[in-house]
C-alpha positions as CSV (number, residue, x, y, z in Angstrom):
1,M,-19.8,-16.8,-3.3
2,L,-17.0,-14.3,-2.6
3,T,-15.4,-14.6,0.8
4,A,-12.3,-12.3,0.8
5,V,-9.9,-10.4,-1.4
6,D,-6.9,-12.7,-1.9
7,H,-4.6,-10.0,-3.2
8,V,-4.4,-6.8,-5.3
9,Q,-2.1,-6.6,-8.2
10,L,-0.6,-3.3,-9.3
11,A,1.4,-2.8,-12.5
12,A,5.0,-1.6,-12.7
13,P,7.6,-1.0,-15.4
14,P,9.7,-4.0,-16.3
15,G,12.9,-4.0,-14.3
16,S,11.7,-1.8,-11.5
17,E,11.8,-4.4,-8.8
18,D,14.9,-3.0,-7.1
19,L,13.2,0.4,-6.9
20,L,10.0,-1.0,-5.5
21,R,11.5,-3.4,-2.8
22,P,12.8,-0.7,-0.5
23,F,9.5,1.2,-0.6
24,Y,7.2,-1.8,0.1
25,V,9.5,-3.4,2.7
26,D,11.3,-0.4,4.4
27,V,8.6,2.3,4.0
28,L,5.4,0.4,4.2
29,G,6.7,-2.4,6.5
30,M,5.7,-5.3,4.3
31,T,7.6,-8.5,3.7
32,E,8.6,-9.7,0.3
33,I,7.1,-13.1,-0.4
34,P,8.5,-15.4,-3.2
35,K,6.6,-15.7,-6.4
36,P,6.0,-19.2,-7.7
37,P,8.8,-20.2,-10.1
38,A,6.4,-20.3,-13.1
39,L,5.4,-16.7,-12.4
40,A,8.8,-15.4,-11.3
41,A,10.1,-15.5,-14.9
42,N,7.6,-12.7,-15.7
43,G,9.2,-10.2,-13.4
44,G,7.5,-8.2,-10.7
45,C,7.5,-8.8,-6.9
46,W,5.0,-9.7,-4.2
47,F,4.6,-8.3,-0.7
48,Q,2.6,-9.2,2.4
49,A,1.7,-7.7,5.8
50,G,-0.6,-9.9,7.8
51,P,-3.4,-11.0,5.5
52,V,-2.8,-8.1,3.1
53,Q,-1.0,-9.0,-0.2
54,L,0.1,-6.6,-2.9
55,H,1.5,-8.1,-6.1
56,L,3.4,-5.9,-8.5
57,G,3.5,-7.2,-12.0
58,A,5.8,-6.1,-14.8
59,E,3.8,-4.4,-17.6
60,P,5.5,-3.2,-20.8
61,G,4.4,0.4,-21.6
62,F,3.4,0.9,-17.9
63,R,1.6,4.1,-17.0
64,P,0.4,4.6,-13.4
65,S,-3.4,5.1,-13.0
66,R,-4.5,8.5,-11.9
67,T,-7.4,7.2,-9.8
68,A,-7.3,3.4,-9.5
69,H,-5.8,2.3,-6.2
70,P,-6.0,-0.2,-3.3
71,G,-7.4,1.1,-0.1
72,L,-5.3,-0.2,2.8
73,R,-6.5,-0.1,6.4
74,V,-3.9,0.9,9.0
75,T,-3.8,1.6,12.7
76,G,-2.0,4.6,14.0
77,I,-2.6,6.6,10.8
78,E,-0.8,9.7,11.8
79,A,2.3,7.9,12.8
80,Y,2.1,5.8,9.5
81,A,1.8,9.0,7.5
82,A,4.8,10.5,9.3
83,R,6.7,7.3,8.5
84,L,6.0,7.7,4.8
85,E,7.0,11.4,4.9
86,R,10.3,10.6,6.7
87,H,11.1,8.3,3.8
88,G,10.2,11.0,1.2
89,A,6.9,9.5,0.1
90,P,4.1,12.0,-0.6
91,V,1.2,12.2,1.8
92,A,-2.0,14.0,0.8
93,W,-4.7,14.0,3.5
94,D,-8.3,13.8,2.4
95,D,-11.3,14.2,4.6
96,A,-14.0,13.4,2.0
97,L,-14.8,9.9,3.3
98,P,-17.1,10.1,6.3
99,G,-16.1,8.1,9.3
100,H,-12.5,7.8,8.3
101,R,-9.1,9.5,8.5
102,R,-7.3,8.9,5.3
103,F,-4.5,10.0,3.0
104,H,-3.1,9.1,-0.4
105,S,0.4,8.4,-1.4
106,R,2.3,7.1,-4.4
107,D,4.9,4.4,-4.7
108,P,8.2,5.0,-6.6
109,V,6.7,4.2,-10.0
110,G,3.6,6.3,-9.4
111,N,1.0,3.8,-8.3
112,R,-1.7,5.5,-6.1
113,L,-2.2,4.0,-2.6
114,E,-4.9,5.0,-0.1
115,F,-4.4,4.5,3.6
116,L,-7.4,4.7,5.9
117,E,-8.4,4.2,9.5
118,P,-12.0,4.3,10.8
119,V,-12.6,7.4,13.0
120,A,-13.9,5.4,15.9
121,R,-10.6,3.5,16.2
122,F,-8.6,6.8,15.8
123,E,-10.7,8.5,18.5
124,E,-10.4,5.5,20.9
125,R,-6.6,5.5,20.5
126,R,-6.5,9.3,21.0
127,A,-8.5,9.0,24.2
128,G,-6.1,6.5,25.5
129,H,-8.3,3.4,25.2
130,P,-6.8,0.3,23.8
131,V,-8.1,-0.7,20.4
């Protein structure tokens, strides 16, 4: 029986780790976590924020997907979007998912990322109620 998603892996061009680290650490606010030695030789890098882990694996012939993406829950979605924009990351708001505020962005190698917050939480925060 499935109990949780352990991590999501995205692909990246070989040798792009130094391009990805500032985005995932400084822009998204994640922490880089060490890869096990047996896997580190393959390249790529892993990141974590709370229980959320994103692994970026080196893939020869990499091409970013136009539609596949992880959906990442955030709090304070407007401030989070502003943070990405301040760092030069694209932010494209999308209101097509009922009950959520959400936007899409892309990492430095073109991976699509979705950030979302349930509307009830957003509205509670806006009304000054702690969430």
